DRENKOL-839149 format. One line per field, with one value per residue (C-alpha): residue in three letters; z, y, x. Coordinates in steps of 0.5 Angstrom, whole numbers. Layout:
! residues N
loza = (ALA ...) .
Z = (Z ...) .
Y = (Y ...) .
X = (X ...) .
! end
This chain:
! residues 384
loza = (UNK UNK UNK UNK UNK UNK UNK UNK UNK UNK UNK UNK UNK UNK UNK UNK UNK UNK UNK UNK UNK UNK UNK UNK UNK UNK UNK UNK UNK UNK UNK UNK UNK UNK UNK UNK UNK UNK UNK UNK UNK UNK UNK UNK UNK UNK UNK UNK UNK UNK UNK UNK UNK UNK UNK UNK UNK UNK UNK UNK UNK UNK UNK UNK UNK UNK UNK UNK UNK UNK UNK UNK UNK UNK UNK UNK UNK UNK UNK UNK UNK UNK UNK UNK UNK UNK UNK UNK UNK UNK UNK UNK UNK UNK UNK UNK UNK UNK UNK UNK UNK UNK UNK UNK UNK UNK UNK UNK UNK UNK UNK UNK UNK UNK UNK UNK UNK UNK UNK UNK UNK UNK UNK UNK UNK UNK UNK UNK UNK UNK UNK UNK UNK UNK UNK UNK UNK UNK UNK UNK UNK UNK UNK UNK UNK UNK UNK UNK UNK UNK UNK UNK UNK UNK UNK UNK UNK UNK UNK UNK UNK UNK UNK UNK UNK UNK UNK UNK UNK UNK UNK UNK UNK UNK UNK UNK UNK UNK UNK UNK UNK UNK UNK UNK UNK UNK UNK UNK UNK UNK UNK UNK UNK UNK UNK UNK UNK UNK UNK UNK UNK UNK UNK UNK UNK UNK UNK UNK UNK UNK UNK UNK UNK UNK UNK UNK UNK UNK UNK UNK UNK UNK UNK UNK UNK UNK UNK UNK UNK UNK UNK UNK UNK UNK UNK UNK UNK UNK UNK UNK UNK UNK UNK UNK UNK UNK UNK UNK UNK UNK UNK UNK UNK UNK UNK UNK UNK UNK UNK UNK UNK UNK UNK UNK UNK UNK UNK UNK UNK UNK UNK UNK UNK UNK UNK UNK UNK UNK UNK UNK UNK UNK UNK UNK UNK UNK UNK UNK UNK UNK UNK UNK UNK UNK UNK UNK UNK UNK UNK UNK UNK UNK UNK UNK UNK UNK UNK UNK UNK UNK UNK UNK UNK UNK UNK UNK UNK UNK UNK UNK UNK UNK UNK UNK UNK UNK UNK UNK UNK UNK UNK UNK UNK UNK UNK UNK UNK UNK UNK UNK UNK UNK UNK UNK UNK UNK UNK UNK UNK UNK UNK UNK UNK UNK UNK UNK UNK UNK UNK UNK UNK UNK UNK UNK UNK UNK UNK UNK UNK UNK UNK UNK UNK UNK UNK UNK UNK UNK UNK UNK UNK UNK UNK UNK) .
Z = (331 335 338 345 344 338 340 346 342 338 345 346 339 339 347 345 339 343 349 345 341 348 350 356 359 358 352 347 343 342 335 334 335 328 327 331 327 321 323 326 319 315 319 319 312 309 314 310 303 304 307 301 296 300 300 293 289 288 291 290 289 289 295 299 297 299 306 306 304 309 315 313 309 314 320 315 311 317 320 314 313 320 320 314 316 323 319 315 321 326 322 319 312 309 311 308 301 304 308 302 299 304 305 298 298 304 301 295 300 297 303 305 298 298 305 303 297 301 306 312 318 322 328 328 335 332 326 325 322 318 321 317 317 321 315 312 315 313 306 307 309 303 298 301 301 294 292 296 294 287 289 292 286 281 286 285 278 278 282 278 271 274 279 285 292 294 301 300 293 297 303 298 294 301 304 298 298 306 305 299 303 309 305 302 309 312 306 305 313 313 306 307 313 312 306 309 314 310 303 303 300 307 311 307 310 317 314 310 317 319 313 314 321 317 313 319 323 322 325 330 332 334 339 346 351 355 348 346 353 353 346 348 354 350 345 350 353 346 345 352 350 344 348 353 350 343 341 336 335 333 325 323 321 319 323 330 327 328 335 335 329 332 338 335 331 337 341 335 334 342 341 335 339 345 345 353 355 360 356 352 358 360 353 353 359 358 358 353 349 349 347 341 339 338 336 329 331 336 332 327 332 337 332 329 336 339 333 333 341 339 334 338 345 344 351 353 359 360 364 358 353 356 357 349 348 353 349 343 346 347 340 337 342 339 332 332 335 330 324 323 326 322 316 316 318 314 310 304 303 306 301 295 294 288 292 297 292 289 296 298 291 293 300 297 292 297 301 295 293 300 300 293 295 301 296 291 296 300 299 294 294 289 293 300) .
Y = (-43 -37 -33 -30 -25 -23 -22 -18 -14 -12 -10 -6 -2 -1 1 6 9 9 13 18 19 20 25 21 26 23 18 23 18 13 15 10 4 4 3 -3 -6 -5 -10 -15 -15 -16 -22 -25 -24 -26 -32 -35 -33 -36 -42 -43 -42 -47 -52 -51 -47 -43 -38 -38 -30 -32 -35 -30 -24 -28 -29 -22 -20 -24 -22 -14 -12 -14 -10 -4 -4 -4 2 6 6 7 13 16 16 19 24 26 27 30 34 41 40 44 38 33 33 32 27 23 24 21 15 14 14 9 4 4 4 10 15 15 18 23 26 26 30 35 36 34 34 28 30 37 39 44 41 38 31 27 22 16 19 13 9 11 6 1 3 3 -5 -6 -4 -8 -14 -13 -12 -16 -23 -21 -19 -26 -29 -26 -28 -35 -35 -33 -38 -43 -40 -40 -46 -41 -42 -39 -36 -33 -30 -27 -25 -21 -18 -16 -13 -8 -6 -5 -1 3 5 7 11 14 15 19 24 25 26 31 35 34 31 32 28 23 21 18 15 8 9 11 6 -1 -2 -3 -8 -11 -11 -16 -20 -21 -24 -30 -31 -30 -36 -41 -37 -34 -42 -42 -37 -39 -37 -32 -28 -29 -27 -21 -19 -19 -15 -10 -9 -8 -3 1 1 4 9 11 12 16 20 21 28 31 35 29 28 22 17 18 15 16 10 6 5 2 -2 -5 -6 -10 -14 -16 -18 -22 -25 -27 -31 -34 -37 -38 -38 -38 -33 -29 -23 -27 -30 -23 -21 -28 -26 -26 -19 -18 -24 -21 -14 -17 -21 -14 -10 -9 -7 -3 1 2 4 9 14 16 15 20 25 25 27 32 35 35 36 40 41 34 32 27 22 23 21 15 13 13 10 4 4 3 -4 -6 -4 -8 -14 -14 -13 -19 -24 -22 -20 -21 -29 -31 -28 -30 -37 -38 -45 -42 -37 -41 -46 -41 -36 -33 -32 -29 -24 -22 -21 -16 -13 -12 -9 -4 -2 -1 4 7 9 11 16 18 20 24 28 29 32 36 44 48 55 56 52 55) .
X = (152 150 156 154 160 158 151 154 157 151 148 154 153 146 146 151 147 141 144 147 141 137 142 145 151 157 156 159 162 156 155 161 156 155 162 162 156 160 165 160 157 163 165 158 157 164 164 158 160 167 164 160 165 170 165 161 166 161 156 149 147 139 140 144 140 134 137 138 131 128 133 133 126 121 123 126 119 115 119 119 112 110 115 112 105 107 111 105 101 106 111 109 107 113 117 113 117 124 121 118 125 129 124 125 132 132 128 133 138 142 140 147 149 143 145 152 150 146 152 148 152 150 154 151 147 143 140 133 135 131 126 130 137 139 138 144 148 143 145 152 151 146 151 156 152 150 158 162 159 161 168 168 165 171 176 173 173 180 183 179 182 189 189 190 189 182 184 190 187 181 186 190 184 180 187 187 180 181 187 184 178 182 186 180 177 183 184 176 175 180 178 170 168 161 161 166 161 156 159 160 167 170 166 168 175 171 166 173 176 171 172 179 178 174 181 185 181 186 192 187 186 193 193 194 188 192 193 186 183 188 185 178 179 183 178 172 177 178 170 169 175 171 164 167 172 170 166 162 169 173 174 170 171 178 184 179 175 180 179 172 174 180 177 171 176 180 173 171 178 179 172 174 180 177 169 169 174 172 170 166 162 161 158 154 150 142 141 146 143 136 139 143 137 133 139 136 129 131 136 130 125 129 131 124 121 126 126 118 119 124 119 113 116 122 123 123 127 132 127 122 127 130 122 121 128 125 119 123 126 119 117 123 122 115 117 122 117 111 114 122 122 115 117 125 123 117 117 114 120 126 124 123 128 125 118 122 125 119 116 122 121 113 115 120 115 110 114 117 109 108 114 112 105 108 112 107 102 107 105 110 111 105 100 103) .
! end
């Protein structure tokens, strides 16, 4: 069932990131839109897995990974291929090798670790970031999607083996993961902020926060409506506070990321208790639902478009940058209707998970081959 408040949260998250990357004054904390996405993803994926585990006492990894492949790979592959070709055409040849390496890492969903190893500063204002640097957050989520069902399967096995109750054991396991990751995030942000920003271990707690909301659903259902409405409005206030008060000087993620993380969790909790609370109705307006529906494609398209603009027209004005951002909305809408939905709902794929996985592997191989070709043909010191 589609929840309008979650679609609205997606819209807020992607617009935070979009306007921040477009350089709109006053939205200094827009990069935290990614943190909002993490909580949403943790909630939705865990809800799906827990429902299957509770009903069937098992989880089909083939079906789960096939559904993720149909959802994520079509648009991700299209944008990576387009960006690689555009980078080959528009970037200086001396940067082709690095772009090829980054696209290869993005294809394998390990770009976040690659950027961390290079000590890239995502929040640096004077750096020339990669055209696919935004794939770091998709890498975090994909790694979560690989490992999270395995954790739930392990808990399922333990509950069956020792005759334990599933939900309490899941709550215990997830709480330990969240607490450990949060502690790691705080200490790593203090000691190595550039690395901490990207690595999965400092971000799992945000996805896990969304996951814990699923297990808290029976408790949330008992909340009175005024409490649910208050939680939802307070959550939106926390997200807004992050957007307007956080800056690139704020150590991130660390404790500062509690603001958007708990804010997002509060909005989702309020909607789980009272789906039509006033904040949820605000988030469910048609423009918010539209942006929420295209949020994935918009996140993918906007960054390379804005980066290529910066590379070719470094003095581009704010209206020009906003126009490119608006064009990204059109690209995301077209991608949703011409690529994402047709593949995601194609009968030949929804009924044959192995065929889906084979098609996904083929798409990744195509992107990897293109990236490798760009890297292999890039000039070296010997050829320059």
